[in-house]
RODO-2510 file (C-alpha; in nm, 4 decimals, decimal comma):
residues 113
     n   res          X          Y          Z
     1     x     2,7146     2,3210     1,8858
     2     x     2,5607     2,0134     1,7022
     3     x     2,3726     1,7731     1,9933
     4     x     2,1728     1,5897     1,7651
     5     x     2,1948     1,2016     1,7178
     6     x     2,3575     0,9745     1,5096
     7     x     2,0924     0,8852     1,3113
     8     x     2,0509     0,4404     1,2633
     9     x     2,1205     0,3558     0,9001
    10     x     1,9426     0,0124     0,7529
    11     x     2,2913    -0,2039     0,7036
    12     x     2,0269    -0,5488     0,5903
    13     x     1,8827    -0,6911     0,8597
    14     x     2,0349    -0,4973     1,0904
    15     x     2,0559    -0,1175     1,2580
    16     x     2,4231     0,0437     1,1944
    17     x     2,4158     0,3643     1,3867
    18     x     2,7563     0,5235     1,2889
    19     x     2,9971     0,6797     1,5511
    20     x     2,8995     1,0563     1,5514
    21     x     3,1678     1,3371     1,4324
    22     x     3,3511     1,5233     1,7087
    23     x     3,4413     1,1479     1,8323
    24     x     3,8286     1,1436     1,8931
    25     x     4,0024     0,8133     1,7881
    26     x     4,2996     0,6361     1,7468
    27     x     4,3438     0,4104     1,4551
    28     x     4,3900    -0,0063     1,5607
    29     x     4,6571    -0,0530     1,2788
    30     x     4,8972     0,2479     1,3034
    31     x     4,8313     0,3922     1,6299
    32     x     4,7562     0,7266     1,4945
    33     x     4,4897     1,0021     1,6458
    34     x     4,1891     1,2079     1,5406
    35     x     3,8805     1,3628     1,5318
    36     x     3,6520     1,1605     1,2834
    37     x     3,4532     1,4585     1,0772
    38     x     3,2437     1,2680     0,8589
    39     x     3,1802     0,9930     0,5883
    40     x     3,2996     0,9187     0,2195
    41     x     3,1887     0,7105    -0,0375
    42     x     3,5333     0,7354    -0,1762
    43     x     3,6966     0,4281     0,0160
    44     x     4,0445     0,2803    -0,0188
    45     x     4,0580    -0,0599    -0,0004
    46     x     3,8762    -0,3466     0,0395
    47     x     3,7360    -0,2130     0,4454
    48     x     3,4009    -0,0583     0,4955
    49     x     3,2075     0,0593     0,7138
    50     x     2,9076    -0,1828     0,8173
    51     x     2,6667     0,0101     0,5410
    52     x     2,8970    -0,1480     0,2887
    53     x     2,9520     0,2021     0,1501
    54     x     3,1763     0,4390     0,3366
    55     x     3,4463     0,4885     0,5469
    56     x     3,5237     0,7608     0,8420
    57     x     3,7095     1,0469     0,7301
    58     x     3,9503     1,0731     1,0112
    59     x     4,1087     1,4067     1,0703
    60     x     4,4388     1,3692     1,1899
    61     x     4,6218     1,7058     1,1875
    62     x     4,7761     1,9179     0,8996
    63     x     4,8238     1,8525     0,6428
    64     x     4,5136     1,6015     0,5802
    65     x     4,2808     1,3331     0,6441
    66     x     4,2840     0,9601     0,6385
    67     x     4,0319     0,7223     0,4819
    68     x     3,9802     0,4672     0,7931
    69     x     3,6765     0,1522     0,8108
    70     x     3,4979     0,1564     1,1603
    71     x     3,6462    -0,1766     1,2744
    72     x     3,9683    -0,0331     1,2279
    73     x     3,8932     0,2255     1,4689
    74     x     3,9714     0,2552     1,8854
    75     x     3,7545     0,5428     2,0774
    76     x     3,9150     0,7423     2,2814
    77     x     3,8018     0,7895     2,6455
    78     x     3,8980     1,0448     2,8879
    79     x     3,9932     1,0155     3,2841
    80     x     3,6031     1,0122     3,3405
    81     x     3,5690     0,7236     3,1510
    82     x     3,3441     0,9717     2,9506
    83     x     3,4097     0,9503     2,5021
    84     x     3,5777     1,2369     2,4104
    85     x     3,4511     1,4931     2,1854
    86     x     3,5501     1,7846     2,0343
    87     x     3,3745     2,0960     2,1433
    88     x     3,0747     1,9042     2,3228
    89     x     2,9266     1,9503     2,7186
    90     x     2,9820     1,6742     2,9080
    91     x     2,5989     1,5736     2,9209
    92     x     2,6137     1,4863     2,5803
    93     x     2,9282     1,2925     2,6260
    94     x     2,7461     1,1267     2,8709
    95     x     2,4507     1,0069     2,6468
    96     x     2,7155     0,9208     2,3207
    97     x     2,9637     0,7604     2,5625
    98     x     2,6144     0,4816     2,6950
    99     x     2,5247     0,4980     2,3270
   100     x     2,8334     0,3187     2,1940
   101     x     2,9248     0,1329     2,5034
   102     x     2,6354    -0,0310     2,3918
   103     x     2,7624    -0,0533     2,0210
   104     x     3,0916    -0,1872     2,1259
   105     x     3,2795    -0,3754     2,3158
   106     x     3,4904    -0,2357     2,6337
   107     x     3,7864    -0,3295     2,4413
   108     x     3,7040    -0,0481     2,1314
   109     x     3,7674     0,1814     2,4217
   110     x     4,1141     0,3180     2,5011
   111     x     4,2015     0,6279     2,7539
   112     x     4,3602     0,8984     2,5532
   113     x     4,7249     0,9760     2,6446
***
């Protein structure tokens, strides 16, 4: 179980903290749910993460993955208000929830259906 916190990346004058792998998200554009499973520098379209060079790989189930920039993603939460993540304990999810709430507005968090 990987419980290290995401390291900030310098993006010009500010630091960007990526959404951790295993976080469950929903694409704002097509409503499809998935799980973040990394970053790629092979981007599609003009949208990129705040680092200016990557997009998230989102596992949407078999057979594949989609690429999405951070601004296209909503973060899924459970009934307890904590961010939903694959294979993580409640203490880690609580820590990541607090961290992400410090980075994003409340409208970026949605209850999983």
